[in-house]
C-alpha positions as CSV (number, residue, x, y, z in Angstrom):
1,M,4.4,-6.9,-6.3
2,A,4.0,-10.1,-4.2
3,N,3.9,-13.5,-5.9
4,N,0.3,-14.3,-6.9
5,K,-0.5,-17.7,-8.1
6,S,-3.6,-16.4,-9.9
7,L,-1.4,-14.2,-12.1
8,R,1.4,-15.9,-14.0
9,K,2.8,-16.2,-17.4
10,A,4.0,-19.3,-19.3
11,D,7.6,-18.5,-18.9
12,K,7.2,-18.2,-15.1
13,V,8.8,-14.8,-14.8
14,E,7.6,-13.1,-11.6
15,F,4.5,-11.0,-12.3
16,D,4.8,-7.5,-10.7
17,E,2.6,-5.2,-12.7
18,Y,-0.9,-4.1,-11.5
19,Y,-2.6,-0.9,-12.5
20,T,-4.6,1.0,-9.9
21,Q,-8.2,2.0,-10.6
22,Y,-8.9,5.8,-10.9
23,A,-11.8,5.5,-8.5
24,Y,-9.6,4.0,-5.7
25,I,-7.2,6.9,-6.0
26,Q,-10.0,9.5,-6.0
27,K,-11.6,8.0,-3.0
28,E,-8.4,7.7,-1.0
29,V,-7.2,11.2,-1.8
30,N,-10.6,12.7,-0.9
31,A,-10.2,11.3,2.6
32,Y,-7.1,13.4,3.1
33,L,-8.8,16.5,1.7
34,E,-11.7,16.1,4.1
35,Y,-9.2,16.2,7.0
36,N,-6.9,18.9,5.5
37,P,-8.1,20.7,2.3
38,D,-4.6,22.1,1.8
39,V,-2.7,18.8,2.1
40,F,-1.4,19.0,-1.5
41,K,-1.3,22.8,-1.8
42,D,2.1,24.2,-3.0
43,K,3.6,20.7,-2.9
44,I,5.9,18.9,-5.3
45,I,4.4,15.4,-5.9
46,L,6.6,12.6,-7.3
47,L,5.0,9.6,-8.9
48,P,7.8,7.1,-9.4
49,C,7.1,3.8,-11.3
50,D,4.3,5.6,-13.1
51,D,3.7,6.0,-16.8
52,P,0.8,8.2,-18.0
53,E,0.3,5.6,-20.8
54,W,-1.0,3.3,-18.1
55,S,-1.0,5.0,-14.8
56,N,-4.2,6.5,-13.3
57,F,-2.1,8.2,-10.6
58,T,-0.6,10.6,-13.2
59,K,-4.0,11.1,-14.8
60,F,-5.7,11.8,-11.6
61,F,-3.2,14.3,-10.2
62,A,-2.7,16.0,-13.6
63,Q,-6.5,16.4,-14.1
64,N,-6.8,17.8,-10.5
65,F,-3.6,19.8,-10.6
66,E,-5.3,23.2,-10.1
67,R,-8.1,22.0,-7.7
68,L,-5.5,20.5,-5.4
69,G,-3.2,23.5,-5.7
70,I,-0.2,21.4,-6.7
71,K,3.0,23.2,-7.3
72,K,4.7,20.6,-9.5
73,L,3.9,17.1,-10.6
74,I,6.7,14.7,-11.6
75,S,6.2,11.2,-13.0
76,T,8.9,8.7,-13.9
77,S,8.5,5.4,-15.7
78,Y,10.7,2.3,-16.2
79,S,12.3,1.6,-19.5
80,I,10.7,-1.1,-21.8
81,E,13.6,-3.4,-21.3
82,S,13.5,-3.1,-17.5
83,K,9.8,-3.9,-17.5
84,K,10.5,-7.0,-19.6
85,N,13.3,-8.2,-17.2
86,K,11.8,-7.0,-13.9
87,Y,8.1,-6.5,-14.0
88,H,6.7,-8.6,-16.8
89,Q,5.1,-5.7,-18.6
90,E,3.5,-6.4,-22.0
91,Y,5.2,-4.0,-24.4
92,G,6.3,-3.4,-27.9
93,Q,4.4,-0.3,-29.1
94,L,5.3,3.4,-28.8
95,S,3.6,5.5,-26.2
96,F,1.3,8.3,-27.4
97,F,3.9,10.8,-26.1
98,E,6.5,9.5,-28.6
99,M,4.5,8.9,-31.7
100,E,4.6,12.4,-33.1
101,S,7.4,13.9,-31.0
102,P,10.7,15.1,-32.5
103,K,12.3,13.7,-29.3
104,Y,11.6,10.1,-30.3
105,D,14.7,8.0,-30.3
106,K,14.4,4.3,-31.3
107,I,17.2,3.1,-29.0
108,K,16.2,5.3,-26.0
109,S,12.6,4.3,-26.3
110,K,13.5,0.7,-25.2
111,R,16.5,1.4,-22.9
112,N,15.6,4.6,-21.1
113,G,12.9,5.4,-18.7
114,K,10.9,8.6,-19.1
115,I,10.2,11.6,-17.0
116,F,7.0,13.7,-17.2
117,I,6.6,17.1,-15.6
118,L,3.6,19.3,-15.1
119,D,4.0,22.7,-13.7
120,K,2.3,25.3,-15.9
121,D,-0.2,25.9,-18.7
122,K,2.1,24.9,-21.6
123,N,-0.6,25.1,-24.4
124,N,-2.2,28.3,-23.2
125,S,-5.6,26.7,-22.7
126,G,-6.3,28.7,-19.6
127,R,-5.9,25.8,-17.2
128,V,-3.2,23.3,-16.2
129,D,-4.1,19.7,-17.0
130,I,-2.7,16.5,-18.5
131,Q,-2.4,18.1,-21.9
132,D,0.4,20.3,-20.5
133,L,2.7,17.4,-19.5
134,K,6.2,17.8,-20.7
135,W,8.2,14.6,-21.3
136,D,11.8,13.5,-22.0
137,Y,14.0,10.4,-21.7
138,L,15.8,9.8,-18.5
139,N,19.5,9.0,-18.7
140,G,19.0,5.6,-17.1
141,D,16.2,3.0,-17.0
142,G,14.0,4.8,-14.5
143,D,14.7,2.6,-11.5
144,F,13.7,4.4,-8.3
145,R,17.1,3.6,-6.8
146,S,19.0,5.4,-9.7
147,E,20.9,8.6,-9.0
148,E,18.6,10.7,-11.1
149,V,15.3,9.5,-9.5
150,E,17.0,9.8,-6.1
151,K,17.6,13.4,-7.0
152,L,13.9,13.9,-7.8
153,K,12.9,12.3,-4.5
154,K,14.9,14.9,-2.6
155,E,13.1,17.6,-4.5
156,A,9.7,16.2,-3.8
157,D,7.4,16.8,-0.8
158,I,5.0,13.8,-1.3
159,I,5.6,10.5,-3.0
160,I,2.6,8.6,-4.3
161,T,2.4,5.4,-6.3
162,N,1.7,1.7,-6.5
163,P,5.2,0.3,-6.4
164,P,6.2,-3.3,-7.3
165,F,5.1,-5.4,-4.3
166,S,8.3,-7.4,-4.6
167,L,10.3,-4.3,-3.8
168,F,7.9,-2.9,-1.2
169,R,10.3,-3.1,1.7
170,E,13.1,-1.4,-0.2
171,F,10.8,1.2,-1.6
172,V,9.4,2.3,1.8
173,S,12.9,2.4,3.2
174,W,13.9,4.6,0.2
175,I,11.1,7.1,1.1
176,I,11.7,7.0,4.9
177,E,15.4,7.7,4.7
178,D,14.6,11.2,3.5
179,N,11.6,11.7,5.8
180,K,9.2,12.2,2.9
181,Q,5.5,12.1,3.1
182,F,3.9,9.3,1.0
183,L,0.9,7.4,0.0
184,V,1.5,3.9,-1.6
185,I,-0.3,0.6,-2.1
186,G,1.1,-2.6,-0.8
187,S,0.1,-6.1,0.5
188,Q,-1.6,-6.2,3.9
189,N,1.0,-8.8,4.8
190,A,3.6,-6.0,4.6
191,I,2.4,-5.1,8.1
192,T,4.3,-8.1,9.4
193,Y,7.6,-7.3,7.7
194,K,10.5,-6.6,10.0
195,E,11.3,-3.5,8.0
196,I,7.7,-2.2,8.1
197,F,6.2,-3.1,11.5
198,P,8.6,-1.0,13.6
199,L,7.6,2.0,11.6
200,I,3.9,1.3,12.4
201,K,4.7,0.7,16.1
202,E,6.6,4.1,16.2
203,N,3.6,5.8,14.5
204,K,5.7,6.7,11.5
205,V,3.5,4.7,9.1
206,W,-0.1,3.8,9.2
207,L,-2.9,2.4,7.0
208,G,-4.8,4.6,4.6
209,A,-8.4,5.6,4.9
210,T,-10.2,3.5,2.3
211,C,-10.4,0.1,0.7
212,N,-9.9,-1.4,4.1
213,S,-11.0,-5.1,4.4
214,E,-12.2,-4.9,0.8
215,D,-11.1,-6.5,-2.4
216,M,-9.1,-4.1,-4.6
217,V,-9.4,-4.7,-8.4
218,F,-6.4,-4.0,-10.6
219,E,-6.0,-3.9,-14.4
220,V,-3.4,-6.2,-15.8
221,P,-1.6,-6.4,-19.2
222,E,-3.5,-8.1,-22.0
223,G,-2.8,-11.8,-22.1
224,T,-2.1,-12.2,-18.4
225,E,-3.5,-15.4,-17.0
226,I,-6.1,-14.7,-14.4
227,A,-7.7,-17.2,-12.1
228,E,-11.4,-17.6,-13.0
229,K,-12.6,-16.9,-9.5
230,D,-10.6,-13.6,-9.5
231,K,-11.9,-12.6,-12.9
232,E,-15.5,-13.3,-11.8
233,K,-15.0,-11.4,-8.6
234,A,-13.7,-8.4,-10.5
235,K,-16.7,-8.7,-12.9
236,K,-19.1,-8.6,-10.0
237,L,-17.4,-5.4,-8.8
238,G,-18.0,-3.8,-12.2
239,Y,-14.7,-4.6,-13.9
240,D,-15.0,-6.8,-17.0
241,G,-11.9,-7.5,-19.1
242,N,-8.2,-7.6,-18.1
243,Y,-8.8,-7.2,-14.4
244,T,-8.1,-9.2,-11.2
245,R,-8.9,-8.7,-7.6
246,L,-6.3,-8.7,-4.8
247,G,-8.1,-9.2,-1.5
248,N,-5.1,-8.3,0.7
249,S,-4.1,-5.0,-0.7
250,C,-4.2,-1.7,1.2
251,W,-2.9,1.8,1.4
252,F,0.2,2.7,3.5
253,T,0.9,6.4,4.4
254,N,2.2,8.9,6.8
255,L,-0.4,11.6,5.7
256,D,-2.9,12.2,8.4
257,H,-6.6,11.5,7.8
258,G,-9.5,11.9,10.2
259,R,-10.6,8.3,10.2
260,R,-7.5,7.2,12.1
261,H,-8.7,9.4,15.0
262,D,-12.2,7.8,15.2
263,K,-12.6,6.0,18.5
264,L,-13.3,2.3,18.2
265,Q,-16.5,1.5,20.1
266,L,-16.2,-1.6,22.2
267,M,-18.1,-3.7,24.6
268,T,-16.8,-4.7,28.1
269,M,-15.3,-8.2,28.6
270,N,-18.5,-9.4,30.4
271,D,-20.7,-8.2,27.6
272,N,-18.5,-9.8,25.0
273,L,-18.7,-13.1,26.8
274,R,-22.5,-12.9,26.8
275,Y,-23.4,-11.1,23.6
276,S,-20.5,-11.5,21.1
277,K,-21.4,-12.5,17.6
278,H,-18.3,-14.7,17.6
279,K,-19.0,-18.2,19.0
280,C,-15.4,-18.8,20.0
281,I,-15.6,-15.8,22.4
282,I,-18.8,-17.1,24.0
283,Q,-17.6,-20.7,24.1
284,D,-13.9,-20.3,24.9
285,G,-13.6,-16.9,26.4
286,Y,-10.3,-14.9,26.3
287,Q,-7.4,-17.3,26.2
288,K,-3.8,-16.5,27.0
289,F,-0.9,-17.2,24.7
290,D,1.1,-20.2,25.8
291,N,4.4,-18.4,25.7
292,Y,3.6,-14.7,25.9
293,D,1.9,-12.7,28.7
294,A,-1.1,-11.4,26.8
295,I,-4.6,-12.6,25.9
296,N,-5.4,-13.5,22.3
297,I,-8.1,-11.4,20.6
298,P,-9.2,-13.2,17.4
299,Y,-11.4,-10.3,16.2
300,T,-11.0,-6.6,16.5
301,D,-14.6,-6.0,17.6
302,S,-14.0,-8.4,20.4
303,I,-11.4,-6.2,22.2
304,P,-12.8,-5.7,25.7
305,S,-13.1,-2.0,26.6
306,D,-12.3,-2.6,30.3
307,Y,-9.2,-4.8,29.9
308,K,-6.1,-2.8,30.6
309,E,-3.4,-5.4,30.2
310,K,-1.7,-6.6,27.0
311,M,-3.7,-8.1,24.2
312,G,-2.7,-9.8,20.9
313,V,-4.9,-8.5,18.1
314,P,-5.0,-9.5,14.4
315,I,-3.3,-7.3,11.8
316,S,-6.7,-6.2,10.5
317,F,-6.9,-4.2,13.8
318,L,-4.8,-1.5,12.1
319,Y,-7.8,-0.6,9.9
320,K,-9.4,0.7,13.1
321,Y,-6.3,1.7,15.0
322,N,-6.6,5.1,16.8
323,P,-3.2,6.1,18.3
324,E,-4.9,8.2,21.0
325,Q,-6.9,5.1,22.1
326,F,-4.3,2.3,21.8
327,E,-0.6,1.8,22.4
328,I,1.2,-0.7,20.2
329,I,3.8,-2.6,22.3
330,D,5.0,-5.5,20.2
331,G,4.4,-7.8,17.3
332,I,4.6,-11.6,17.6
333,G,4.5,-13.9,14.5
334,R,3.6,-17.4,13.7
335,Y,7.2,-18.3,13.5
336,S,8.6,-16.1,16.3
337,V,10.1,-18.2,19.2
338,L,11.4,-17.5,22.6
339,N,15.0,-16.4,22.5
340,N,16.8,-19.5,23.7
341,E,17.9,-22.7,22.1
342,E,15.6,-25.0,24.0
343,T,12.4,-23.3,23.0
344,K,13.6,-22.9,19.4
345,K,14.2,-26.6,19.2
346,A,10.8,-27.3,20.7
347,K,9.1,-24.8,18.4
348,K,7.5,-22.9,21.2
349,Y,6.2,-20.0,19.2
350,L,5.2,-16.7,20.9
351,S,1.8,-16.6,19.2
352,M,0.8,-20.1,20.3
353,V,-2.6,-20.7,22.0
354,N,-3.2,-24.2,23.3
355,G,-0.3,-25.4,21.1
356,E,-1.6,-23.8,17.9
357,A,0.5,-21.0,16.4
358,K,-1.7,-18.0,15.3
359,F,-0.9,-15.7,12.5
360,F,0.9,-12.4,13.3
361,R,-0.5,-10.7,16.4
362,I,0.0,-7.0,17.3
363,I,0.4,-6.6,21.0
364,V,-1.6,-3.6,22.2
365,K,-2.9,-2.0,25.4
366,I,-5.8,0.4,25.8
367,K,-4.5,3.8,26.9
368,G,-5.7,5.3,30.2
369,E,-8.7,7.6,30.0
């Protein structure tokens, strides 16, 4: 995941391990079921980067296997040694799957990833649930880029996980190259990545249905240093212990949900100039970018309903983006400059307003009625 100053260890290895709360998964999945009750029916679901010892993704989909009509559930996990080197996982004890299993191998336990498969009632309990998970060691360390996990990807219909934020670009590209459906968590700032924004513009990727503009709380390994403000925020949200909040996390997906088709209700430009709750709109009006032919919209609710030309809106606009209502044209960043040497040298950024460079702006137009 992304570097986070509030989460760091004494040896300064990059921290990349956050555990998603069960309630977040349940709430997000329910939004897709509301739109399409059969979204997971007869589907093979792959959960890479997930270990049932820690992962609520595996627990959720295993416990709801029959309700969702899943055909097959596959989870893979990284090896202990890979977690030490790459993702700073606290480790050292056997998983409960290995403790009493004749498959246990002391060497493979550290060096190899694991695979977990759920597809039938193995213990003859009359239902398929997490108790029916079958497990084995992978041949390699479980990296999603490995040949064996690549093969599992090709078998899957939907890929769901919370991947390491530091590998988010590569992970999404890995999914898209095989045109798989997916639901993953990432940093909101990923919207601005050159590998991600074109997918959003082309309506191949969009934001999920829940946790938008809210703090998301994640469990972290015991002993992880957590900034006091993040610990207190997590506690206020009902999570006391090894938890931290990440205020800029969100879901990314290409699964449809009804909330992305809700029309954003807006005021006219004149009404915004008179009644907006934002002082800057009333005082300064709608200002044009210095070096780009569009007006700057600092807040999504300040988009004027009757303005038909190009507008630069904040990335938080995507939480309300309706592809039937708006067309995404471009994206201009705080460090994007006009394409010639003179303006590069003068640092004339495309997102400048009165000489001040704004954070990434998405250029949109309202579609004709």
